[in-house]
N, CA and C atoms as an extended XYZ file, in Angstrom:
180
Properties=species:S:1:pos:R:3:atomname:S:1:resname:S:1:resid:I:1 pbc="F F F"
N        81.901       87.396      137.228 N   MET     1
C        80.479       87.666      137.124 CA  MET     1
C        79.929       87.920      138.526 C   MET     1
N        79.192       89.031      138.706 N   PRO     2
C        78.652       89.315      140.028 CA  PRO     2
C        77.526       88.351      140.388 C   PRO     2
N        77.330       88.182      141.693 N   ILE     3
C        76.214       87.344      142.117 CA  ILE     3
C        74.908       88.067      141.812 C   ILE     3
N        73.790       87.351      141.816 N   ALA     4
C        72.501       87.886      141.372 CA  ALA     4
C        72.123       89.187      142.072 C   ALA     4
N        72.263       89.280      143.384 N   GLY     5
C        71.901       90.501      144.102 CA  GLY     5
C        72.770       91.683      143.702 C   GLY     5
N        74.058       91.432      143.494 N   SER     6
C        74.965       92.493      143.063 CA  SER     6
C        74.613       92.982      141.671 C   SER     6
N        74.275       92.063      140.794 N   ARG     7
C        73.902       92.445      139.436 CA  ARG     7
C        72.627       93.284      139.447 C   ARG     7
N        71.656       92.893      140.271 N   LEU     8
C        70.407       93.642      140.373 CA  LEU     8
C        70.668       95.046      140.905 C   LEU     8
N        71.501       95.164      141.931 N   ALA     9
C        71.829       96.471      142.500 CA  ALA     9
C        72.539       97.348      141.473 C   ALA     9
N        73.491       96.772      140.740 N   LEU    10
C        74.218       97.517      139.709 CA  LEU    10
C        73.269       97.981      138.615 C   LEU    10
N        72.435       97.083      138.128 N   THR    11
C        71.488       97.423      137.063 CA  THR    11
C        70.522       98.515      137.515 C   THR    11
N        69.980       98.384      138.704 N   ALA    12
C        69.030       99.370      139.215 CA  ALA    12
C        69.685      100.746      139.370 C   ALA    12
N        70.907      100.779      139.907 N   ALA    13
C        71.595      102.052      140.093 CA  ALA    13
C        71.893      102.728      138.760 C   ALA    13
N        72.394      101.973      137.790 N   LEU    14
C        72.695      102.554      136.476 CA  LEU    14
C        71.417      102.998      135.773 C   LEU    14
N        70.343      102.254      135.949 N   PHE    15
C        69.061      102.611      135.357 CA  PHE    15
C        68.575      103.948      135.905 C   PHE    15
N        68.874      104.217      137.172 N   GLN    16
C        68.477      105.471      137.815 CA  GLN    16
C        69.532      106.562      137.637 C   GLN    16
N        70.499      106.303      136.741 N   LEU    17
C        71.571      107.245      136.405 CA  LEU    17
C        72.480      107.559      137.593 C   LEU    17
N        72.670      106.596      138.479 N   LYS    18
C        73.546      106.749      139.636 CA  LYS    18
C        74.878      106.045      139.351 C   LYS    18
N        76.006      106.710      139.634 N   PRO    19
C        77.298      106.035      139.449 CA  PRO    19
C        77.484      104.945      140.502 C   PRO    19
N        78.197      103.882      140.131 N   VAL    20
C        78.436      102.751      141.032 CA  VAL    20
C        79.930      102.465      141.057 C   VAL    20
N        80.495      102.310      142.267 N   PHE    21
C        81.901      101.930      142.386 CA  PHE    21
C        81.974      100.420      142.530 C   PHE    21
N        82.732       99.774      141.644 N   VAL    22
C        82.851       98.318      141.619 CA  VAL    22
C        84.269       97.941      142.021 C   VAL    22
N        84.403       97.120      143.059 N   VAL    23
C        85.719       96.663      143.520 CA  VAL    23
C        85.977       95.298      142.904 C   VAL    23
N        86.927       95.259      141.998 N   THR    24
C        87.285       94.030      141.308 CA  THR    24
C        88.687       94.189      140.739 C   THR    24
N        89.403       93.089      140.595 N   LYS    25
C        90.729       93.139      139.987 CA  LYS    25
C        90.636       93.204      138.470 C   LYS    25
N        89.582       92.600      137.909 N   LYS    26
C        89.398       92.567      136.460 CA  LYS    26
C        88.469       93.702      136.031 C   LYS    26
N        88.911       94.478      135.060 N   ARG    27
C        88.100       95.594      134.569 CA  ARG    27
C        86.772       95.064      134.029 C   ARG    27
N        85.646       95.658      134.450 N   PRO    28
C        84.341       95.246      133.906 CA  PRO    28
C        84.270       95.500      132.399 C   PRO    28
N        83.445       94.729      131.726 N   ALA    29
C        83.304       94.855      130.277 CA  ALA    29
C        82.681       96.196      129.906 C   ALA    29
N        83.130       96.744      128.786 N   ASN    30
C        82.529       97.966      128.261 CA  ASN    30
C        81.130       97.677      127.751 C   ASN    30
N        80.311       98.696      127.741 N   SER    31
C        78.933       98.557      127.292 CA  SER    31
C        78.474       99.884      126.702 C   SER    31
N        77.569       99.843      125.729 N   PRO    32
C        77.016      101.100      125.215 CA  PRO    32
C        76.184      101.839      126.275 C   PRO    32
N        75.717      101.127      127.303 N   GLN    33
C        74.862      101.725      128.322 CA  GLN    33
C        75.633      102.403      129.459 C   GLN    33
N        76.917      102.088      129.627 N   HIS    34
C        77.691      102.700      130.697 CA  HIS    34
C        79.176      102.788      130.353 C   HIS    34
N        79.846      103.755      130.987 N   ARG    35
C        81.291      103.911      130.852 CA  ARG    35
C        81.958      103.327      132.080 C   ARG    35
N        83.132      102.780      131.900 N   ILE    36
C        83.924      102.229      133.001 CA  ILE    36
C        85.157      103.113      133.177 C   ILE    36
N        85.358      103.604      134.411 N   ILE    37
C        86.451      104.518      134.691 CA  ILE    37
C        87.255      103.975      135.878 C   ILE    37
N        88.531      103.691      135.664 N   ALA    38
C        89.397      103.213      136.742 CA  ALA    38
C        89.642      104.346      137.736 C   ALA    38
N        89.602      104.022      139.040 N   ASP    39
C        89.778      105.047      140.064 CA  ASP    39
C        90.071      104.380      141.403 C   ASP    39
N        90.232      105.201      142.408 N   SER    40
C        90.420      104.736      143.776 CA  SER    40
C        89.296      105.322      144.612 C   SER    40
N        88.700      104.532      145.478 N   PHE    41
C        87.597      104.978      146.319 CA  PHE    41
C        88.173      105.630      147.564 C   PHE    41
N        88.243      106.964      147.570 N   PHE    42
C        88.794      107.745      148.680 CA  PHE    42
C        90.194      107.287      149.080 C   PHE    42
N        90.950      106.736      148.132 N   GLY    43
C        92.300      106.281      148.404 CA  GLY    43
C        92.369      105.006      149.230 C   GLY    43
N        91.226      104.387      149.496 N   VAL    44
C        91.183      103.195      150.339 CA  VAL    44
C        91.289      101.920      149.518 C   VAL    44
N        90.582      101.856      148.400 N   MET    45
C        90.617      100.650      147.572 CA  MET    45
C        90.505      101.025      146.103 C   MET    45
N        91.153      100.220      145.268 N   ASP    46
C        91.113      100.444      143.826 CA  ASP    46
C        89.934       99.703      143.225 C   ASP    46
N        89.407      100.261      142.156 N   GLY    47
C        88.283       99.639      141.469 CA  GLY    47
C        87.889      100.465      140.266 C   GLY    47
N        86.618      100.440      139.934 N   TYR    48
C        86.119      101.102      138.738 CA  TYR    48
C        84.765      101.750      139.009 C   TYR    48
N        84.564      102.929      138.445 N   TRP    49
C        83.252      103.558      138.460 CA  TRP    49
C        82.508      103.121      137.213 C   TRP    49
N        81.276      102.717      137.374 N   ALA    50
C        80.382      102.445      136.243 CA  ALA    50
C        79.388      103.605      136.229 C   ALA    50
N        79.393      104.347      135.116 N   VAL    51
C        78.566      105.543      134.997 CA  VAL    51
C        77.661      105.382      133.791 C   VAL    51
N        76.373      105.561      134.011 N   SER    52
C        75.393      105.376      132.942 CA  SER    52
C        75.583      106.417      131.840 C   SER    52
N        75.414      105.995      130.601 N   THR    53
C        75.467      106.909      129.468 CA  THR    53
C        74.098      107.064      128.823 C   THR    53
N        73.092      106.388      129.377 N   SER    54
C        71.741      106.467      128.800 CA  SER    54
C        70.925      107.534      129.511 C   SER    54
N        69.714      107.731      129.035 N   ASN    55
C        68.809      108.705      129.626 CA  ASN    55
C        67.965      108.097      130.737 C   ASN    55
N        68.069      106.787      130.950 N   GLY    56
C        67.232      106.146      131.960 CA  GLY    56
C        65.782      106.229      131.558 C   GLY    56
N        64.911      106.326      132.503 N   GLY    57
C        63.530      106.594      132.170 CA  GLY    57
C        62.586      105.430      132.196 C   GLY    57
N        62.759      104.344      131.605 N   GLY    58
C        61.720      103.314      131.518 CA  GLY    58
C        61.464      102.570      132.802 C   GLY    58
N        60.965      101.399      132.705 N   HIS    59
C        60.687      100.554      133.862 CA  HIS    59
C        61.532       99.293      133.769 C   HIS    59
N        61.943       98.783      134.916 N   LEU    60
C        62.716       97.530      134.946 CA  LEU    60
C        61.802       96.359      134.723 C   LEU    60
């Protein structure tokens, strides 16, 4: 589970339809609001992209 600031940053980025690279050994949970895609960040570190599947739009 991410710490509070990390969770807020992740939520805000996905809400704004921005992809987020998450560095973790455990694959993040699937969600109807975002897709999780395993990848490597410029070949430097392994992790997962979290990409929003919603239209965004509202207010936090």
